[in-house]
TISE-389498 format. One line per field, with one value per atom (N, C-alpha, C): atom name; x, z negated, y. Coordinates in pm, whole numbers, plus 50000, padded with zeros to 5 digits. Each point is the difference from the previous one (the first is absolute). Example, Ala and Ser with C-alpha at 12.3 -4.5 7.8 and 13.67 -1.06 7.14 Angstrom:
2
vexlum <- N	CA	C	N	CA	C
east <- 51319	49911	50090	49965	50082	49923
up <- 49220	50000	50000	50072	49994	49927
north <- 49431	50119	50120	50105	50119	50109
//
This chain:
270
vexlum <- N	CA	C	N	CA	C	N	CA	C	N	CA	C	N	CA	C	N	CA	C	N	CA	C	N	CA	C	N	CA	C	N	CA	C	N	CA	C	N	CA	C	N	CA	C	N	CA	C	N	CA	C	N	CA	C	N	CA	C	N	CA	C	N	CA	C	N	CA	C	N	CA	C	N	CA	C	N	CA	C	N	CA	C	N	CA	C	N	CA	C	N	CA	C	N	CA	C	N	CA	C	N	CA	C	N	CA	C	N	CA	C	N	CA	C	N	CA	C	N	CA	C	N	CA	C	N	CA	C	N	CA	C	N	CA	C	N	CA	C	N	CA	C	N	CA	C	N	CA	C	N	CA	C	N	CA	C	N	CA	C	N	CA	C	N	CA	C	N	CA	C	N	CA	C	N	CA	C	N	CA	C	N	CA	C	N	CA	C	N	CA	C	N	CA	C	N	CA	C	N	CA	C	N	CA	C	N	CA	C	N	CA	C	N	CA	C	N	CA	C	N	CA	C	N	CA	C	N	CA	C	N	CA	C	N	CA	C	N	CA	C	N	CA	C	N	CA	C	N	CA	C	N	CA	C	N	CA	C	N	CA	C	N	CA	C	N	CA	C	N	CA	C	N	CA	C	N	CA	C	N	CA	C	N	CA	C	N	CA	C	N	CA	C	N	CA	C	N	CA	C	N	CA	C	N	CA	C	N	CA	C	N	CA	C	N	CA	C	N	CA	C	N	CA	C	N	CA	C	N	CA	C	N	CA	C	N	CA	C	N	CA	C	N	CA	C	N	CA	C	N	CA	C	N	CA	C	N	CA	C	N	CA	C	N	CA	C	N	CA	C	N	CA	C	N	CA	C	N	CA	C	N	CA	C	N	CA	C	N	CA	C	N	CA	C	N	CA	C	N	CA	C	N	CA	C	N	CA	C	N	CA	C	N	CA	C	N	CA	C	N	CA	C	N	CA	C	N	CA	C	N	CA	C	N	CA	C	N	CA	C	N	CA	C	N	CA	C	N	CA	C	N	CA	C	N	CA	C	N	CA	C	N	CA	C	N	CA	C	N	CA	C	N	CA	C	N	CA	C	N	CA	C	N	CA	C	N	CA	C	N	CA	C	N	CA	C	N	CA	C	N	CA	C	N	CA	C	N	CA	C	N	CA	C	N	CA	C	N	CA	C	N	CA	C	N	CA	C	N	CA	C	N	CA	C	N	CA	C	N	CA	C	N	CA	C	N	CA	C	N	CA	C	N	CA	C	N	CA	C	N	CA	C	N	CA	C	N	CA	C	N	CA	C	N	CA	C	N	CA	C	N	CA	C	N	CA	C	N	CA	C	N	CA	C	N	CA	C	N	CA	C	N	CA	C	N	CA	C	N	CA	C	N	CA	C	N	CA	C	N	CA	C	N	CA	C	N	CA	C	N	CA	C	N	CA	C	N	CA	C	N	CA	C	N	CA	C	N	CA	C	N	CA	C	N	CA	C	N	CA	C	N	CA	C	N	CA	C	N	CA	C	N	CA	C	N	CA	C	N	CA	C	N	CA	C	N	CA	C	N	CA	C	N	CA	C	N	CA	C	N	CA	C	N	CA	C	N	CA	C	N	CA	C	N	CA	C	N	CA	C	N	CA	C	N	CA	C	N	CA	C	N	CA	C	N	CA	C	N	CA	C	N	CA	C	N	CA	C	N	CA	C	N	CA	C	N	CA	C	N	CA	C	N	CA	C	N	CA	C	N	CA	C	N	CA	C	N	CA	C	N	CA	C	N	CA	C	N	CA	C	N	CA	C	N	CA	C	N	CA	C	N	CA	C	N	CA	C	N	CA	C	N	CA	C	N	CA	C	N	CA	C	N	CA	C	N	CA	C	N	CA	C	N	CA	C	N	CA	C	N	CA	C	N	CA	C	N	CA	C	N	CA	C	N	CA	C	N	CA	C	N	CA	C	N	CA	C	N	CA	C	N	CA	C	N	CA	C	N	CA	C	N	CA	C	N	CA	C	N	CA	C	N	CA	C	N	CA	C	N	CA	C	N	CA	C	N	CA	C	N	CA	C	N	CA	C	N	CA	C	N	CA	C	N	CA	C	N	CA	C	N	CA	C	N	CA	C	N	CA	C	N	CA	C
east <- 48765	50079	50034	50100	50051	49918	49915	49871	49972	49932	49967	50092	50100	50098	49985	49994	50037	49907	49848	49885	49977	50058	49998	50094	50081	50108	49953	49924	49907	49944	49910	49947	49991	50086	50119	50051	50056	50023	49885	49928	49899	49923	49974	50009	50016	50130	50099	50023	50039	49979	49852	49859	49945	49957	50000	50038	50091	50126	50094	49970	49871	49919	49900	49956	49848	50054	50105	50073	50039	50065	50064	49894	49845	49917	49879	50011	49901	50096	50185	50011	49976	50001	49961	49822	49931	49849	49967	49944	49913	49874	50000	49941	49863	49885	49862	50043	50108	50004	50029	50090	50066	49849	49931	49900	49857	50038	49898	49954	49925	49874	50060	49992	50014	50160	50086	50150	50028	50107	49997	50177	50066	50092	50122	49925	50101	49898	50111	49936	49982	49950	49928	50076	49984	50066	50137	50113	50101	50065	50019	50072	50134	50083	50106	49976	49879	49957	50040	49993	50030	50180	50036	50162	50049	49905	50047	49963	49873	50015	50048	50057	50084	50180	50059	50079	50045	49871	49968	49988	50011	49958	50164	49998	50177	50067	50122	50086	50013	49865	50039	50168	50062	50133	50081	49971	50096	49930	49917	49921	50038	50042	50069	50088	50109	50158	50033	49935	49967	49969	49921	49999	50127	50024	50100	50118	50038	50121	49982	49866	49979	50054	49942	49971	50165	50046	50072	50172	49985	50070	49967	49881	49976	50054	49977	50064	50151	50077	50129	50023	49986	50016	49977	49885	49922	50085	50003	50041	50170	50082	50109	49963	49999	49971	49959	49923	49913	50114	50100	50132	50062	50024	50110	50002	49824	49949	49954	50000	49955	50144	50067	50142	50062	49999	50036	49917	49832	49942	50053	50051	50002	50113	50118	50166	50007	49975	50118	49862	50026	49948	50088	49843	49993	49908	50021	49915	49876	49851	49887	50000	50053	49965	49852	49937	49897	49905	49960	49936	49994	50123	50043	49869	49943	49961	49830	50001	49883	49973	50057	49983	49939	50064	50006	49803	49994	49860	49847	50117	49821	49971	50144	49951	49917	49977	49948	49870	49944	49815	49979	50100	49861	49991	49924	49905	50000	50050	50083	49885	49888	49892	50007	50077	49990	50154	50117	50083	49991	49935	49964	50014	49879	50051	50110	50103	50115	50111	49995	50089	50007	49838	50004	50034	50007	50119	50107	50024	50161	50092	49885	50040	49982	49896	49967	50134	50108	50032	50119	50063	50122	50001	49887	49981	50031	49920	50013	49867	49870	49929	50041	49836	49998	50104	50157	50039	49997	50116	49944	50067	50141	50107	49921	49818	49955	49950	49909	49955	50115	50139	50091	50079	49948	50055	49882	49901	49864	49984	49974	50016	50121	50115	50099	49979	49988	49944	49960	49880	49875	50067	50038	50067	50143	50019	50126	50008	49878	49982	49991	49912	49942	50166	50036	50105	50140	50017	50114	49925	49902	49928	50023	49988	49963	50161	50119	50118	50051	49952	50116	49968	49874	50004	50098	50006	50123	50138	50047	50090	50044	49887	50003	50063	49907	50019	50108	50158	50100	50051	50093	50083	50111	50010	50144	50112	50015	50151	50017	49892	50090	50015	49927	50093	50190	49947	50157	50039	50027	50073	50066	49929	50038	50051	50027	50088	50118	49993	50164	50050	49938	50038	50073	49959	50074	49888	49879	49892	49981	49990	49980	49790	50013	49844	49946	49986	49942	49982	50131	49983	49887	49978	49942	49854	50026	49842	49874	50113	49959	50044	50086	50021	49951	49969	49952	49867	49944	49894	49893	50064	49856	49976	50026	50015	49935	49972	49911	49869	50031	49869	49911	50007	49936	49878	49960	49789	49967	50112	49873	50051	50088	49985	49885	49972	49931	49864	49911	49892	50014	50092	49989	49953	50053	50020	49890	49901	49864	49887	50047	49938	49983	50170	49977	50002	49944	50017	49811	49940	49851	49971	50075	49962	49992	50118	50029	49897	49981	49933	49829	49956	49839	49971	50120	49960	49921	49907	49863	50020	49984	49999	50085	50177	50099	49979	49987	50068	49818	49909	49882	50013	50097	50077	50074	50125	50112	50013	49939	50017	49835	50038	49875	49984	50066	50018	50113	50092	50095	49943	49946	49870	50094	50180	50109	50055	49998	50005	49926	49842	49946	49960	49990	50005	49880	50040	49877	49932	49963	49846	49910	50129	49866	49980	50031	49922	49876	49926	49880	49911	50048	49884	49927	50098	49952	49849	50005	49843	49917	50042	49860	49936	49874	49964	49890	49906	49873	49897	50030	49839	50017	50041	50056	50180	49979	50158	50023	50152	49957	50142	49868	50051	50097	49957	50108	50108	50031	50146	50081	49896	50077	50034	49926	50071	50075	50047	50083	50150	49989	50110	50039	49921	50030	50113	49926	50068	50131	49985	50144	50081	49970	50094	50031	49887	50075	50128	50077	50027	50130	50015	50194	50033	49911	49954	50044	49980	49973	50162	49997	50209	50084	49957	50138	50004	49868	50004	50066	49963	50037	50156	50056	50123	50072	49954	50079	49941	49926	49906	50123	50085	50111	50089	50026	50040	49951	49832	49876	50062	50026	49962	50127	50138	50157	49945	50163	49994	50144	50000	50203	50064	49913	50013	50155	50063	50139	50088	49983	50087	50125	49984	50108	50079	50108	50099	50026	50010	50099	50126
up <- 46584	50096	50161	49934	50136	50115	49936	50114	50057	49958	50084	50104	49974	50129	50096	49948	50069	50108	49923	50062	50129	49984	50059	50086	50000	50101	50135	49947	50075	50062	49911	50125	50104	49957	50110	50078	49969	50112	50082	49985	50085	50066	49955	50074	50093	49980	50137	50075	49973	50099	50072	49941	50075	50148	50018	50157	50093	49964	50049	50019	49887	50034	50085	50018	50058	50145	50033	50137	50058	49918	50081	49985	49900	50008	50143	50034	50203	49996	50027	50114	50012	49950	50009	50001	50015	49962	50153	50068	50143	49989	50105	50058	49955	49988	49930	49867	49874	49909	49921	50170	49963	50009	50120	50021	49858	49911	49946	49899	49967	49920	49865	49946	49835	50067	49944	49962	49887	50036	49892	49926	49916	49989	50005	50085	50084	50142	50064	50103	50036	50041	49979	50170	50093	50109	50021	49953	50075	50091	50070	50149	50080	50039	50074	50105	50030	50180	49985	49891	50026	50006	49901	50040	50118	50079	50114	50069	50016	50066	50001	49911	49930	50094	49947	50077	50163	50021	50204	50094	49884	50027	50107	50103	50080	49902	49984	49945	49925	49907	49823	49946	50064	49898	50046	50148	49992	49932	49963	49853	49848	49985	49887	49983	50099	50008	49980	50093	50016	49786	49984	49831	49933	50048	49886	50001	50108	50082	49949	49954	49981	49867	49943	49802	49987	50084	49937	49990	50145	50002	49886	50005	49870	49852	49969	49871	49997	50103	50022	49981	50092	49980	49917	49935	49868	49856	50030	49853	50039	50093	49971	49996	50078	49964	49858	49975	49925	49812	50004	49897	50036	50101	50014	49903	50082	49943	49827	49938	49892	49924	50035	49924	50004	50127	49998	49921	49996	49912	49800	50008	49825	50003	50101	49945	49990	50050	50108	49946	49949	49933	50118	50083	50095	50020	50091	49968	50082	49971	50056	49979	49864	50008	49975	49892	49993	50094	50054	50125	50096	50002	50114	49925	49856	49969	50029	49969	49963	50187	50052	50149	50017	49966	50058	49889	49898	49928	50093	50035	50060	50142	50084	50121	49958	49918	49967	49975	49958	49983	50168	50059	50174	50056	49983	50096	50128	50033	50104	50129	49986	50138	50026	49830	50115	50064	50006	50081	50172	49942	50157	50134	50033	50156	49936	49903	50010	50012	49974	50019	50128	50042	50191	50060	49998	50086	50012	49837	49997	50076	49994	50039	50194	50001	50172	50046	49936	50009	50019	49902	49997	50104	50061	50125	49923	49911	49914	49980	50127	49974	50057	49954	50064	49979	49838	50005	49801	49979	49905	49935	50033	49920	49937	50106	49869	49895	49983	49882	49846	50095	49894	49956	50063	49990	49858	50063	49902	49905	49948	49875	49968	50042	49910	49931	50083	49892	49898	50016	49970	49769	50088	49925	49888	50026	49958	49868	49973	49827	49953	50035	49853	49969	50068	50016	49943	50018	49946	49811	50009	49818	49935	50032	49983	49973	50041	50030	49924	49970	49953	49826	49978	49841	49963	50131	49980	49961	50092	49999	49887	49934	49860	49892	49996	49884	50030	50103	49974	49920	49918	49939	50079	49984	50079	49923	49891	49909	50122	50085	50046	50113	50081	50125	49954	49929	49959	49937	49948	49961	50096	50116	50101	50082	49992	50090	49926	49835	49935	50083	49977	50101	50080	50073	50128	50135	49992	50101	50040	50139	50064	49935	50083	49966	50123	50111	50051	49939	49995	49901	49900	49892	49920	50039	50090	50104	50003	50087	50050	49911	49901	49994	49813	49955	49861	50012	50074	49956	50088	50140	50107	49958	49902	49921	49856	49974	49874	49989	50136	50058	50087	50000	50113	49956	49879	49950	50054	50009	50071	50163	50021	50163	50035	49918	50029	49983	49920	49995	50129	50046	50081	50104	50036	50148	49986	49955	49978	50013	49953	50045	50120	50107	50042	50159	49935	50093	50045	49923	50011	50042	49960	50091	50191	49954	50141	50121	49936	50025	50062	49902	49949	50077	50077	50066	50114	49987	50193	49996	49940	50035	50058	50030	50038	50112	50010	50103	50143	49917	50125	50059	49895	50053	50095	49986	50083	50115	49973	50064	50151	50104	50030	50155	50075	50117	50011	49894	50074	49878	50035	49873	50026	50071	49951	49848	49926	49912	49879	50015	49880	49910	49875	49918	49923	49880	49995	49963	49916	49976	50059	50197	50058	50126	49912	50058	49958	49886	49977	50050	50120	50078	50100	50022	50085	49988	49834	49972	49938	50025	50005	50123	49983	50146	49999	50097	50007	49946	50061	50000	49835	49961	49888	49988	49838	49931	49957	50061	49928	49878	49920	49884	49921	50083	49954	50058	50085	50087	49937	49926	49946	49842	49964	49876	50018	50068	50067	50012	50102	50050	49867	49903	49855	49929	50000	49887	50082	50123	49994	50037	49997	49962	49924	49871	49831	49968	50124	49950	50011	50103	50007	49846	49964	49841	49895	50010	49890	50041	50090	50047	49951	50010	49957	49851	49937	49839	49944	50073	49893	50070	50082	50020	49930	49932	49924	49881	49891	49946	49850	50016	49931	49957	50074	49959	49958	50011	49927	49823	49968	49886	49916	50054	50006	49928	49890	49993	49936	49942	49953	49930	49921	49879	50075	49930	50040	50121	50038	50103	49963	49850	49950	49893	50019	49974	49853	49903	49864	50015
north <- 49206	50065	49967	49854	49966	49951	49942	49919	50095	50081	50128	50075	50026	50023	49933	49825	49880	50039	49971	50024	50151	50092	50131	49992	49943	49945	49928	49823	49980	50056	50091	50065	50110	50030	50114	49918	49900	49880	49986	49935	49961	50116	50100	50107	50034	50002	50042	49872	49895	49820	50009	50065	49990	50009	50150	50008	49917	49976	49920	49892	49957	49864	49919	50195	49988	50019	50049	50004	49870	49966	49814	49939	50046	49875	50017	50137	50043	49958	49997	49948	49861	49911	49878	49945	50080	50005	49975	49915	50034	50146	50002	50085	50082	49852	50002	50051	49891	50162	50101	50051	50081	50175	49922	50107	49997	49897	49913	50145	50015	50159	49872	49865	49942	49944	50117	49954	49905	49893	49955	49997	49947	50004	49906	49922	49858	49897	50008	49943	49838	49955	49833	49943	50113	49925	50108	49994	50114	49949	50104	49965	50112	49999	50101	50006	49974	50060	50186	50099	50101	50025	49944	50013	49954	49905	49947	50094	50110	50123	50054	50057	50104	49954	49828	50012	49968	50000	49970	50147	50133	50165	49988	50076	50045	50020	49986	50093	50006	49901	50002	50003	49872	50036	50102	50073	50092	50144	50006	50136	49908	49876	50017	50004	49942	50047	50140	50099	50139	50055	49900	50049	49998	49865	50004	50053	50001	50120	50140	50036	50188	49938	49908	50004	49980	49912	49941	50134	50027	50121	50120	50041	50115	49923	49859	49991	50034	49983	49992	50186	50043	50129	50099	49997	50039	49971	49879	49999	49999	49962	50067	50082	50166	50123	50048	49919	50032	49987	49909	49955	50112	50014	50133	50164	50019	50123	49966	49891	49949	50049	49972	49989	50124	50080	50157	50107	49939	50058	49985	49882	49982	50016	49960	50023	50093	50126	50105	50115	50123	50116	50104	50059	50093	50090	50105	50098	49931	50049	49957	49863	49934	49916	49924	50055	50011	50027	50112	50047	49889	49921	49849	49911	50025	49855	50056	50188	50025	49911	50066	50013	49822	49921	49826	50052	50001	49951	50120	50089	50059	49962	49897	49925	49900	49924	49890	50050	50164	49978	50066	50005	50076	49870	50002	49918	49940	49868	49956	50016	50017	50058	50162	50088	50120	50034	49919	49988	49928	49892	49945	50084	50123	50046	50063	50025	50147	49891	49842	49940	49941	49966	49987	50117	50097	50104	49927	49966	50016	49887	49958	49839	50030	50068	50056	50060	50070	50093	49934	49854	49990	49862	49964	49903	49902	49970	49865	49938	50067	49890	49855	49920	49859	49949	50023	49949	49922	49938	49947	50039	50135	50056	50104	50011	50162	49942	49860	49977	49982	49974	49928	50146	50110	50124	50065	49993	50055	49957	49850	49902	50001	50035	50018	50116	50123	50142	50000	49937	50014	49909	49840	49948	50051	50098	50017	50070	50133	50036	49925	49869	49962	49884	49984	49902	50081	50108	50057	50071	50029	49989	49890	49888	49895	49942	49993	49961	50136	50091	50091	49957	49927	49981	49841	49967	49843	50072	50112	50024	50056	50076	50047	49916	49879	49930	49944	50011	49950	50054	49973	50132	50052	50138	50015	49935	50019	49882	49899	49927	49890	50012	50126	50051	50078	50096	50021	49912	49884	49900	49873	49993	49926	50131	50112	50106	49991	49987	50016	49843	49904	49918	49985	50065	50031	49977	50007	49949	50187	49967	50124	50001	50186	50068	49869	49989	49880	49888	49921	49875	49992	50118	50012	50015	50089	49961	49882	49928	49859	49873	49981	49947	49980	50096	50030	50019	50133	50089	49911	49953	49953	49823	49910	49903	50079	50107	49976	50024	50103	50040	49949	49842	49968	49916	50011	50007	50133	50090	50146	49992	49960	49999	49865	49906	49900	50074	50073	50075	50072	50083	50082	49946	49875	49921	49958	49907	50039	50078	50094	50129	50028	49992	50068	49892	49849	49933	49980	50052	49989	50078	50121	50170	50018	49893	49986	49909	49881	49865	50026	50072	50070	50088	50072	50139	49917	50133	49982	50122	50123	50145	50001	50017	50042	49901	49879	49919	50028	50035	50032	50140	50124	50102	49987	49961	50030	49834	49953	49852	50016	50087	50061	49848	50016	49916	49878	49980	49905	49881	49887	49869	49947	49980	49935	50058	50069	50074	50026	49943	49997	49902	50045	49914	49916	49968	49838	50100	50110	50048	50031	50058	50063	49847	49847	49863	50036	50019	50035	50084	50073	50077	49862	49892	49927	49902	50079	49915	50058	50160	50104	50011	49928	50042	50061	50118	50070	49856	49943	49891	49931	49973	49899	49991	50074	49980	49806	49938	49890	50004	49965	50024	49822	49967	49864	50023	50043	50002	50085	50171	50114	49910	49943	49990	49845	49960	49907	50117	50027	50144	49980	50094	50087	49895	49866	49861	50032	49948	50002	50082	50162	50062	50041	49963	49992	49897	49824	49992	50044	50057	50075	50081	50072	50091	49904	49899	49917	49921	49979	49946	50083	50117	50091	50039	49982	50029	49868	49871	49895	50038	50020	49961	50149	50137	50053	50038	49920	49945	50006	49873	50017	50099	50113	50112	50079	50035	50099	49947	49853	49959	50029	50055	50016	50086	50043	50123	49972	50078	50050	49965	49885	49874	49921	49972	49962	50064	50169	50047	50032	50041	50112	49884	49939	49901	50058	49914	50008	50030
//
């Protein structure tokens, strides 16, 4: 039975990794091999020309910086708000608490495409079109319901007695919040931060909708449009740009992965 499960896990991993492998392979293939009708899962003459064409795009560094700024700000703001909201919804009892949780759940069910046009008019009325702030605001709003729901479970897993014991020792509520609860739910914060980062980093729809004319405030996914041409798409450059876009996500995941696998073990001292 163990071997069957291991084989199934290997199969699932192969299915997940194969698109990434094919993306990198297409990025290093010469143009002739990419357009060939007889595709092979390898290349005999790898080339970095596609990466050179991507890096030669005007303001590519600016696009990359804008994406990093938006993604990191969304991670920090959504994580902080979600942490405070999760503590409030778990530790305090007040009217309409269940209603608020249901509203958060319903908010996750609404298709993003259905809200794009209303959000455009809202951002326009706020005078925030062509600004990175509009992207930060919208992505924070969309990631908060999921983040609050996830962190609520982590906060609920911390015993109330731990808070009470700290307060008996003279700790203020703010000290309990930041010195006890915050470190203990670090795995949940890491998980929500990965979700928030990917949501903001990969966004194309809102960047295309809210950043209309300010090219210096466009994000990295917008750089892909350069290689979609009316006569012929540059698939090598598209795959190379997609590969470069994947690297920051992997780096961010590696930075927080230790928190993802850590738990509450050893948090309460005997």
